[in-house]
N, C-alpha and C positions, 0 to 999 in steps of 0.2 A: 657172070652177072645174070640175074633174071631179067631178060629184056622186057617181059610183060610188066614187071614191077616198075622198071625204070620209066615206062611210058604211062604210068598211072596218072590220073588227073592231079593237078596242082591245086592247093587250096589254102585259104586263110580261115582260121576259126577263132571265135571269141566266146567267152563264157560270162555274160553279164549276170547280175542279180544273184550272186553266190553268197556274199557276206551280208550281214545285217544292214549296214549303211547302204549297200548297193541295191538289195532287193526292196528296201523301204523307198528308196529314191525312184525306182522303176515303177513299182506297183501302186504307189501313192499318186501317180500321175497318169491318167488314162491316155493322154496324148503321147507319152513315151511308149506305152504299150502299142498304140496304133502305129506309131512310126516304125517300131521294130517289126510288126507284122507286115507292114507295107513293103519291106525288103523282099518278101517272097514273091512279089509281083514282077520282079526283075529276073532275067535268065541267070541261072547259076547260083541263086541264093536259096538257102533253106534255113528255117527257124524251127527249132524243136525244143521240147522240154528236156531239162537236165536235172530233174528232181532227184535228190539224194539225201541220205542221212549221213552225218559225219560227227567227228569229235575233234577236240583240239589237237592240231598238228597231224591229223590223219591225212596221208597222201591218198590219191584216187583209188588205189587198190585196196585200201583199208576202209573204204566207205561202202554203204549199201545203196545200189542203184537198181530200181525197178526198171521195167521196160518203158519205152516212150509210147504210151498207149493213146494219148490224146492228140488231136490236131493242135497246132500251135495256137490258133485263135481261142479254142476252148481252154487250153492250159493257161495262157497268159491272162485272159479275162477272168478265169476262175480264181486266179491268185489276187486279183484286185479285191475281190470279196474276202478271200481267206486272209489277206494281210490285215484288212480292216477288223477281222475277227481274231486277230493275234494268233493265227495258226502256225506261223513260221517262228523260228528261233529255238532257244534251248529248252530241253525237257530232261527230267531225270530218266535214267535208263528204265526204271520200273513203269513210268508213264508210257514209254514207247512200247514196252512189252505187254501192256494192257490190251486185251482183245478189242476194246473200244477204239483204240488208235488204228488198228488195221481195218476195222469196219469203216472208219472215216476215210482211209485211203481208198477203199473199194467204192464208197459212195461218191467220192470226188473224181474217180477215174485215174488216180495217181498210181494205182497198183491193181493187179489182178489176183484172183483167188489162188492161182498156182504159185504165186510168189510168197505166200505166207510162210512156208517152210524155210525159204532162204533168209527171210528176215529173222525168224526165230533162231536159225543157226548163227547168223551174224551177231545177234544180241547175246547168245549163250556164253560168249567169251568176254563179255563186258561186265565190269563190276556194277553192283546195284546203284552205287552212288554216282556213277559217271554221268556227265551231262552230254546228251546227244542233241545235235543241232539239226533241225528241219530246214533244208535249204531249197528254195524254189528257183533254182538256177535255170538258165536258158542257154542253149547252144545255137550260135549263129555261124553259118558257114557260107563262104563264097568260093566256088570251085571253077576251074577253067580246064577244058580238055587239054591234054598234053600238047597236041600239035599247036593249038592257039597260044598257049603259054610259051612254048618254045619259040614260036614266030615273034611274039612280042618281046621276048628276052633278046632275040637276035637283033631286033631293031632298037634295043635299049629302052623299051617302054614298059617292060613288065614290072619293074620296081615302082614306077609311077602308078600302075594299075593296083598294085598291092597297097600303096599308101592311100590311094583314093578309097579303096575298099575299107580300110581301117577307119578312115575319116568319116565314111558314110555311116558306119555303126556308131561312132562317137557323136555324130550330129543327131542321129535318132535318139540317143541317150541325153542329148542336150549337154554334151561335154566338150571341152576344148579339143581342137584338132591337133594332129601331130606338129603342125607348124608352131604351136605354142611352146614346143620344146626347142631349146638351142642345142647346137652340136656339143656333145659331151655331157649334156645335162641329164640327170636322172630325175624321176618323179619326186624323190626325197629332197631334191634341191630346189624344187619349185617354191615360189612364194606361197604364203598361207592363203592368199586370196584366189589361187588357181586350184580348183578341185581336181582330184585325180580321175583319170579315165576309169570307168567301171568294169571294163572287160579284161579278161586274161587272153593274151594273144598267142597264137601258135602257128607254125607253118608245117608243111608236110615233110620238111627235111630234118626236123629234130624229133627224136623219139625218146630221149632220156628225160627224167623228171629233174626239175630244178632243185638243188640241195637246200635252198632257202625256204621255198613255199611248197615244194613237192608237186608242182604243176608242170605240165609241158608247155613251154612258151618260148617265143623268140626273144633274143636280147636279154638285158639285165632284168632281174626280178623287180616288179613294181612294189 
C-alpha cells in the first residue's frame, strides 16, 4: 500500500450549476451566488469554476474542460451577467467551432489562448449537427487533513461532519437539507413539492463513474 496516498486529505465535493435548471436557479439569484462564495471564508473550503462543454450522455472524460483561470468571485459573478445574456445552454457544433465563440471565451476569462487547439481537437470528432452544451458549473470542496478526519472518525463524529458539510452547501443553494430524506428514500421518490438538491456529491473513497449519470458521486444516482 502507498502509505502517503492512504494519508491524503479527506474531502467532500459537490458540482452545482451544471444542468440548465441548476445553473438557472443559481445565477438568477445573486444571494445564492454570494452564499456559495462565502463558503471560502471558512477553513478547508474552496469554490472554483468547473466550466465545460458537453453533449448528451457525455461522461466527464468526453467533455472539454479549460483550466480554472478565474477567481471564484469573478467566475460566479460573471455568469450572473452571462446567464441574463443567454450565454449558457445548447449550441450547434458549428457555432462552437466559430472563432467568435473562442474569442468570447478569451474575453470572459473562461479560457486562454493556449487552449484553442485542444478545443479544436475536441470538436473535430463531433458531427456538425451535434448540440453542444455550455455549462457554467461550479466545484465546491470541503477538505480535512488526514489526521483530523481520522481523529473525528475514531470519535464517531466524522459522518456528522460530512453531513453538515453537505447541508451547508444545500443551505447556500436554498435547497432542502439531508434531513428532508427518509431512510431508504431516493430523490426520485420525493414528493413533487420538494425540489431536488442541485449538487452532485462525491467522496474521496470512490473513483469509478456512476453507470447511470457517468459522474463520480457517493450513494445512489440522483
